[in-house]
Each structure stands twice: as C-alpha cells, then as structure tokens.
N, C-alpha and C positions, 0 to 999 in steps of 0.2 A: 858256500859250505852248508850252510842249513837252510832250509826252507819253512814257511809257515804249514801249519796244519791245518786242512779246513775238515770242519764236522759239519753236522747239518748245521747250528747256528754259531759256531764259533770260528775263530781264527785264534790260533795260537802258534807262540814262538819261546816251547818254555826250553832253556840248557841247563845242564847240571854238570859239575865237576866233581868225580867222585873217586876219590882212594880206599884201595883194599889193601891193606899190609897183609901179609904171608905169618900165618901163626909161629909163635914165638921168634918173627922178624930173621927167618930164615933164608937163607939165600938159596932158592929153589927154583928160582926163574930163570931156566936157561933156554936159549933160545929154541930148543925144540918144547919147551913147555910153551913158549913163549909164541912161536906159530901152531900148535894146538888150541891156546887162549883165542888168537885173532880168527882161527877156522871158527870155534864154537860162539864168539862175537857176530862171524855171519848168520849162522844159524837164528841165534836167540832175536837176531835184528829182524829176522823173517816170520818170527813164530809169534815174536809179542809185538806192542807197541811198542818199544822201544828201539829207538834207532841209535847204533852206536859212532859217534861221528868220527873220534879218535882214540888210541889207544895207546899208551905209552908205557912200557915198564922199566923197571929197574932189576937187580935179583933177588930183592925181600919184597918189593909193593908194585903194585898197576895202578896206573890214572886212568881215566875213563871221561870222555865229553859224553855225554848223554841228549840226547834230544827225545823226550813221549809228550805224552798226552797229559790233558790235566784231570781225567780220572785215576791215574797211575799214581801214586802213591811213591814217595821215594823209598820209603820202607818195601814196599810192593818190587819197585826197581830192584833195589839190593840184593831183596831176598833171589829173587829170580837169576837175577848175574851169579850170585855167590854160589847157589848150591847147585847152578846146571855146571859151570865152568869146574867147582870143586871135586863132584862126581866122575866129572869125563877126564879129569887131568888124573885121576886118580887109577882108573880105568888105563888109561893109555900111557901111563909113566910111571910104572912101579919105582922106580928109586925114591920117589919123593916121599911113597910111605916110609922109605928108611929114616927119614930126614925129620918125616912129621909123624910123630907117632899120637895116637890119640885120635885118629880118624878124622881131625878136620885140615882143613887146607888155608883158608882163609881166619883170621881173628874173627872176634866177633863184634868189635867197633869197625867204624869204617868213618873218612871224611867226608861229607858234603858240602857245597856252594853250590848257588845260583851262578849262573852267569849272564852279562846280559849281551846283546849282539849291535845293541843300538847306544851303547854308552857306559860308563863308570857312574857308582851311585851320588855325584855330585854334578852331574850331566843330567841325569833324571830328575834330581832336586830343580835344578834351575830350569827345566822345562815344564814341570809342574808349577812352578812361580809364577814362570813367564807366561802362561797358557791358561788363565783362569779369571781374569779379571781383577776384582781384588782378591790380594792372599793373605794368607790368613795360615800360619801353622798350628797343626793341633796334635797335642800330643795324646795319643792313646794310651799306651800301656808305658809304666815304666819296670812290666815285668824283664829281668836277665835271663836268659838261658843258663846254665851251667856245664860244664861237660863232665860227664861220668866217668872218663878215660885219656889217656893222652897216647897220642901218636908219635912213632920215635922214625923219624927218617935222617 
C-alpha cells in the first residue's frame, strides 16, 4: 500500500487520514463530481509531494488517506487539496454552484489524524517500553488541545 519515502538523510512513512465536509454539509458529491475529484487527486499526487493512497466519498464529505514528507505540514496539504479541488469542481460542474452559494466548496474546518502502518498506539507504547533497557515514562506536557468546530456526519 505505502512505501517509505527516502530523502538525503532520512527515511519516513507519514500517513494521514483527512476528512473534508462540503460547505453546509450539502449533498453535492455525485458520481460525476467524485470522478472529477479522483482525476484531480491523481494530478495533485504528480505535482506535489502528497501521495493520495485512498479516496472515499459520501454525498457530503470526502475521506483521504495521504502520505507525505516531513517538510510538508498538514496545513499545507489541506490547503493544496481544498483549493485545487474546489476551483476545478466549480469550473467543471456548474450545477454545484447552485447548491453552494458563496463560492466555497469545502467547509473551513477539517478532520486530521495520523495513521500508523505498524500498529496502534498501545503496540508502539509497548515497543518503546520493551526496547530501551530501563523504562521510565515521562509526561512531557499536560496541554490538551481543544476543538473550535464540530464535524457532523
């Protein structure tokens, strides 16, 4: 499914699960829009260091499984994907403009999660615990992130 990315002094395997809801959660992703989206994603993968491994859609949101490199932030990935796909879908599918007034195809928010190819969080925790001689758990931060938006599916 995914391979490591080799750069001059590093080897990485960074996978992200992204979800983009459509504006107003309108059901505008038809089979035609989905096909356009697939073709756009092929082009994005060829032009940017953003490899789209999986793409799944429902009528009002899209799921992506993305692989990228460490110097490309998640914000940059989201910006590239949202801006290119929205512009081209509006050009190609005029019927979408009727349902989505205001010029935005996607909501301003998104869902992002890292994906591990070698196991779940507990597996990695056990690996670290078992492979380091003496194990001592350090609490690095008590900071908790808060969400500023809610995704409805």
